[in-house]
C-alpha positions, -999 to +999 in steps of 0.1 A: -279+560-059-294+535-083-264+538-106-240+532-077-259+500-066-259+487-102-221+493-104-215+475-071-237+446-082-217+443-115-184+442-096-198+415-073-209+395-104-174+396-118-159+385-084-185+357-081-175+343-115-139+344-105-146+326-072-166+300-092-139+295-118-112+291-092-134+267-071-141+245-101-104+244-110-094+235-074-122+208-073-108+193-105-073+192-090-087+177-057-106+150-077-074+141-096-054+138-063-082+118-047-081+093-077-043+091-074-045+086-036-071+058-041-050+041-066-020+042-042-041+029-014-053+001-036-017-008-045-007-006-009-034-031+001-024-054-028+012-053-016+002-059+021-019-089+010+010-102-011+034-097+019+009-115+042+008-145+017+046-146+017+046-145+055+022-175+055+044-194+031+075-185+053+057-197+084+046-229+067+081-237+056+094-229+091+069-253+105+081-280+081+117-272+092+108-278+128+089-310+120+118-324+099+143-313+125+124-332+151+123-363+129+160-360+120+169-356+157+147-386+166+164-408+140+199-396+150+191-404+186+180-438+175+213-442+156+233-430+186+217-456+208+226-483+182+262-470+180+264-472+218+254-509+215+281-513+188+308-498+211+298-520+240+299-551+218+332-541+204+346-537+239+332-570+249+349-586+218+381-566+223+376-550+189+378-514+200+416-511+199+431-486+175+413-461+153+377-466+141+368-474+105+356-438+102+389-424+113+409-447+091+388-438+060+392-401+068+430-405+071+433-425+039+413-399+019+435-372+033+468-389+024+456-398-011+446-362-017+480-351-005+497-375-028+478-362-058+483-325-050+516-321-032+550-320-050+576-342-033+607-363-041+606-400-049+616-411-013+589-390+003+563-402-022+573-439-016+570-435+021+535-419+017+524-447-007+536-473+018+517-455+047+486-454+026+489-491+018+493-500+055+462-480+064+442-496+037+452-530+049+443-520+085+409-507+073+401-539+053+412-561+082+391-542+108+361-541+085+364-579+078+367-584+116+337-563+124+316-578+096+325-614+106+304-609+137+268-612+127+253-593+156+278-565+151+271-564+114+234-562+120+238-533+144+260-514+120+235-519+092+207-507+115+228-477+125+236-469+089+200-472+079+191-446+106+219-423+095+207-425+059+171-417+071+184-388+091+203-375+061+170-374+042+153-354+069+184-332+071+181-324+033+144-316+039+154-292+067+179-275+044+154-272+016+126-259+037+149-235+056+162-220+023+126-216+011+116-200+044+145-175+041+136-167+005+100-161+014+111-140+044+133-118+023+106-113-003+081-105+025+104-078+040+110-063+005+072-062-002+064-047+032+090-020+026+075-013-008+040-011+007+054+014+033+069+035+006+037+037-014+017+043+018+039+073+026+034+086-010-004+081-005-003+101+028+015+130+010-010+130-018-038+130+008-024+160+025-022+178-008-058+168-015-070+181+019-051+214+014-066+220-021-101+208-010-100+234+018-090+261-007-119+250-030-143+251-001-131+287+008-137+298-028-171+282-027-179+300+005-169+333-011-190+324-042-221+318-020-215+350-001-212+371-032-243+355-047-262+365-015-249+400-017-260+402-054-295+391-044-295+418-017-285+444-042-312+432-066-338+438-039-325+473-033-324+481-070-359+467-077-372+488-047-357+520-060-370+514-095-405+507-081-403+539-060-392+560-090-420+545-111-446+554-085-433+589-082-436+594-120-471+580-120-481+604-092-468+634-111-487+623-143-519+618-123-516+653-106-511+669-140-541+651-154-562+661-125-552+697-128-560+697-165-593+681-159-602+707-132-594+735-156-616+720-183-644+714-158-642+751-147-646+761-184-675+737-187-693+752-157-688+787-171-706+775-203-676+776-225-675+752-254-653+722-249-641+695-273-649+658-274-614+651-262-619+674-233-650+654-224-629+622-224-604+639-201-632+648-177-646+613-178-612+597-171-607+620-141-641+612-126-653+648-127-681+640-153 
């Protein structure tokens, strides 16, 4: 019985060490995964913060776009009102007949470009040159006519000033709009990268949980075997004590029997040795 208990205890000790070794190995793997997950979460937060900053910059530029659009539209509206005054004055002065200076300049530029780029015979080219010349004369005459009127000239200068100011605001609108679009694209890219790393972090976390659960199971088995080993220790110690007491009882019985035999000889007057006397003394018979 004692041998069987000791054998079973030894088997449990081997299993307990195996559980402990596997548990420690799994805990190391779990710790590595936890560190990786934490690093990924840290990077995700950094990217989200970066994307949020890009969003703020985009929104700021979009606000500036709106502000400059409003200023541009306000100045253009002012210019439109001045041009309306110019048109009225031209009608009152009977100067509105024929194409406007803007249309004449546009037509001249178009024909000059055609002359430089189109292949044509000499007659066609001469006709084109003459047409351009007539348009230039008409443009100069109409311009001189308009500028000769001080009130009209003042209005045109005011309108041009407003158009120039509107152009400045328009360039600001374009610049801020381009910046807003650039920040928006960077923001989207950064958010996507953050989502990708977050997904990777989630996967690592799942692996971490799975391995940690396995480590916990190995720890549970280790604790269980340790308890069983202690239980076997109690049984083994009990059996050993019981065996030791049994052996002591046998020895005492034998000593008592020997002492009784010596005592019987002593009472009969037989000669006994000094050693026999010590035996009688130890047994309590003397």
